[in-house]
Backbone bond lengths (Angstrom), bond angles and torsions (degrees), N, CA, C in turn:
res aa  C-N    CA-C-N  psi(-1)  N-CA   C-N-CA  omega(-1)  CA-C   N-CA-C  phi
1 M - - - 1.400 - - 1.597 110.30 -
2 L 1.310 114.93 -40.81 1.433 118.25 -179.29 1.508 111.79 -68.79
3 E 1.351 119.29 -32.72 1.429 122.67 177.74 1.536 110.99 -67.25
4 A 1.316 113.94 -39.40 1.543 119.71 -179.19 1.553 108.09 -64.87
5 S 1.324 115.92 -44.65 1.435 116.41 -176.35 1.565 111.97 -70.43
6 F 1.365 117.90 -31.34 1.409 121.73 176.11 1.553 109.68 -68.09
7 T 1.323 118.03 -39.84 1.438 124.19 176.59 1.506 109.00 -59.14
8 L 1.292 117.08 -48.11 1.526 120.95 -179.69 1.494 110.87 -63.55
9 F 1.303 115.51 -39.70 1.514 119.66 -179.38 1.497 107.14 -65.84
10 L 1.311 119.10 -43.22 1.481 122.52 -178.51 1.539 108.74 -64.66
11 M 1.341 117.75 -40.09 1.458 121.29 179.50 1.577 110.67 -63.76
12 M 1.333 110.60 -43.50 1.485 115.31 176.79 1.487 113.94 -60.98
13 L 1.329 116.90 -45.58 1.473 122.57 -179.33 1.550 109.56 -63.66
14 L 1.312 119.23 -44.12 1.472 121.24 176.72 1.483 111.75 -62.78
15 S 1.320 119.61 -37.64 1.490 123.40 179.13 1.539 109.57 -66.10
16 I 1.314 116.31 -42.12 1.519 120.20 -179.62 1.578 106.70 -64.61
17 I 1.287 118.19 -50.67 1.435 123.03 179.97 1.541 111.19 -57.30
18 S 1.297 116.32 -41.89 1.438 121.20 174.66 1.559 115.91 -60.46
19 T 1.331 112.53 -44.60 1.427 118.49 177.21 1.506 110.67 -63.81
20 I 1.251 118.89 -41.91 1.530 121.87 178.23 1.504 110.09 -64.13
21 A 1.317 117.27 -42.06 1.457 120.51 -179.71 1.508 111.09 -64.68
22 V 1.280 116.54 -40.57 1.479 117.85 175.47 1.511 113.17 -64.02
23 Y 1.310 117.27 -41.33 1.496 118.02 174.92 1.506 112.74 -61.45
24 L 1.329 115.97 -46.47 1.471 118.95 176.12 1.534 114.05 -62.75
25 A 1.282 118.10 -35.81 1.447 121.09 176.76 1.533 112.97 -62.79
26 V 1.330 113.31 -40.67 1.489 118.63 -176.12 1.483 108.62 -76.39
27 T 1.315 122.95 -37.70 1.485 125.49 -174.54 1.546 113.00 -88.02
28 E 1.332 118.45 -9.88 1.440 122.71 -173.82 1.546 109.09 -74.23
29 R 1.373 117.88 133.52 1.437 122.65 176.54 1.553 111.69 -82.36
30 N 1.314 115.46 -35.77 1.450 119.74 -179.93 1.566 109.79 -77.22
31 L 1.295 120.22 115.99 1.450 122.76 -170.80 1.531 110.56 -68.74
32 L 1.326 118.29 -30.92 1.482 120.73 178.03 1.597 109.62 -63.41
33 R 1.285 114.20 -45.02 1.467 115.95 177.16 1.547 112.15 -66.11
34 A 1.295 114.99 -36.86 1.496 117.82 177.15 1.507 111.72 -58.38
35 V 1.324 115.69 -41.34 1.504 121.07 178.45 1.481 109.52 -64.62
36 L 1.363 118.91 -40.84 1.426 120.66 179.04 1.542 111.91 -67.36
37 F 1.326 118.18 -37.13 1.501 119.95 174.62 1.465 109.86 -67.12
38 S 1.303 120.17 -35.53 1.461 120.31 177.19 1.521 111.57 -68.83
39 A 1.355 118.46 -35.47 1.491 120.40 173.99 1.549 109.92 -67.03
40 L 1.305 119.17 -36.35 1.442 120.38 176.13 1.490 111.23 -60.51
41 Q 1.363 116.05 -45.68 1.465 120.44 -179.97 1.532 109.18 -62.45
42 S 1.303 118.48 -39.92 1.412 122.34 179.37 1.549 110.92 -63.43
43 M 1.250 114.82 -42.80 1.502 121.91 -179.98 1.563 106.94 -62.38
44 C 1.260 120.40 -42.36 1.469 125.00 179.93 1.559 109.22 -62.40
45 Y 1.297 115.36 -41.54 1.538 122.57 177.10 1.578 108.18 -63.69
46 A 1.323 113.13 -44.55 1.524 115.23 -179.41 1.536 110.96 -60.27
47 F 1.364 117.47 -42.02 1.468 121.98 178.08 1.551 109.19 -62.55
48 L 1.349 114.65 -43.41 1.442 116.16 179.51 1.555 114.71 -64.22
49 Y 1.281 113.53 -38.26 1.553 116.38 174.04 1.517 111.75 -64.90
50 Y 1.327 117.17 -33.24 1.478 122.20 179.33 1.589 107.07 -69.22
51 I 1.310 114.66 -44.43 1.474 116.11 179.36 1.531 112.30 -65.40
52 L 1.331 115.03 -34.74 1.423 120.03 174.78 1.555 117.76 -74.44
53 M 1.330 112.84 3.04 1.471 123.96 177.42 1.536 112.05 60.57
54 A 1.335 112.96 55.09 1.460 120.82 176.30 1.514 108.05 -124.68
55 P 1.390 117.47 70.71 1.433 117.33 -174.90 1.484 115.42 -70.51
56 D 1.338 121.01 -24.83 1.444 121.68 174.83 1.509 112.36 -62.59
57 I 1.331 115.31 -41.75 1.483 119.69 176.97 1.533 111.59 -66.55
58 V 1.311 116.96 -40.21 1.434 122.13 -179.67 1.556 111.02 -63.29
59 L 1.293 114.83 -41.50 1.472 120.97 -178.89 1.587 111.80 -63.19
60 V 1.295 115.98 -30.10 1.462 118.51 176.24 1.546 112.20 -94.34
61 Y 1.320 118.79 -31.34 1.418 121.80 -175.74 1.517 110.56 -73.31
62 I 1.294 123.36 -39.87 1.438 124.89 -178.39 1.549 112.57 -61.79
63 P 1.342 120.55 -53.22 1.473 116.38 -179.44 1.576 114.53 -66.54
64 V 1.372 114.42 -32.77 1.443 113.54 -178.74 1.536 113.36 -79.99
65 S 1.321 117.24 -47.86 1.459 119.45 -170.79 1.558 112.32 -84.30
66 I 1.333 118.19 -25.25 1.407 121.54 178.81 1.502 112.50 -99.72
67 G 1.311 117.89 -27.44 1.453 122.67 -175.85 1.527 113.59 -103.95
68 L 1.312 120.08 -67.03 1.394 122.66 -172.27 1.533 113.75 -71.18
69 Y 1.259 116.66 -46.90 1.485 119.75 -178.31 1.575 111.76 -60.40
70 P 1.267 120.54 -54.28 1.477 118.04 175.75 1.504 115.63 -57.04
71 A 1.370 116.03 -38.04 1.436 120.70 179.73 1.487 112.13 -65.00
72 A 1.327 117.50 -41.49 1.498 120.12 175.08 1.498 112.58 -64.34
73 I 1.347 116.13 -43.41 1.435 119.25 179.22 1.478 112.42 -64.94
74 L 1.328 119.12 -40.97 1.462 123.72 177.50 1.520 110.61 -64.47
75 F 1.280 117.73 -35.35 1.476 122.32 176.84 1.535 106.59 -63.82
76 L 1.341 117.85 -49.16 1.409 119.26 -179.79 1.519 115.19 -64.50
77 I 1.341 115.39 -36.26 1.491 120.06 178.18 1.558 106.97 -65.05
78 R 1.304 120.47 -38.85 1.431 120.96 179.85 1.519 112.39 -60.99
79 K 1.290 116.36 -29.50 1.559 120.67 177.50 1.497 112.43 -75.92
80 T 1.405 118.33 -19.19 1.487 119.47 -178.47 1.504 106.72 -119.57
81 K 1.357 113.34 -156.19 1.497 121.40 175.08 1.478 111.72 -77.26
82 E 1.385 113.29 151.57 1.473 117.72 179.57 1.463 111.91 -81.27
83 C 1.311 122.39 -23.39 1.433 126.98 -177.20 1.526 109.81 -118.53
84 E 1.312 117.25 155.24 1.495 119.22 179.07 1.493 108.00 -73.03
């Protein structure tokens, strides 16, 4: 029973952190910080998928959403202005 309540608490905490990271990513003027907040949100989702016992999704989600996507966006930001 204690393990189940800890798991639910951890899922709730990750969901709240993810929601805050999404809000900060959308409202941030500095595009580099917005990409970092987006990566934080993706990391929270990856942990949630791991807790929900979906290892196949985690193995694909981590490299794409935490690695490739921010790298591509950072490359594009470097070609333009850093702030909106």
